N, C-alpha and C positions, 0 to 999 in steps of 0.2 A: 583674502585667500585662505587663511586658516579656518574660517567658518565654513567655507565651501568644502574643504577637505573633510571636516567633521561631518557635514551633512551627507557627503558621498559615502563615508564609512558607515554611517547609520543606515543609509538606504541599502547599501550592499549587504550589511548584516541582516536587515529585514528580509531582503530577497532570498538570501540563503536559508533563513529560518522558514520562510513560506515554502521554498522548494523541498526542504526536508519534510515538512508536514504533508505536502502533496505526495512525496515518495512513500511515506509511511502509510498513508491511506491506500495507495496503490498496492503495496505489499500485503496489507490486510485483506483487501478484496481478492487478490490472487490466492491467498491462503484459504479463504472461505470457499472459493470456487473449487480449488483442488480437493478440499475436504469433502465437499458435496459430491464431487465425481467419484471419489473413493467410496463414500457411503453408498451411493447409488449402485456402484459395481458390486459391492458386498451384498446388498439387498437383492439384486437381480440374480446373483449366484445362489443365494439361499432359496429363492423361489424356484429357480430352474431345477435345482436338485430335488425338490419335493415332488415334482411331477414325474 
């Protein structure tokens, strides 16, 4: 029984670590997309003012 509990704990810790990595990648992707949208908006504003 003790060995099973230890395996379950290790597996749970691993799953939590993988979930955190997945969430971090998701947040990074969202930040890049938002930065690209803001950059595109600024560029379109500068081009439209020049006409």
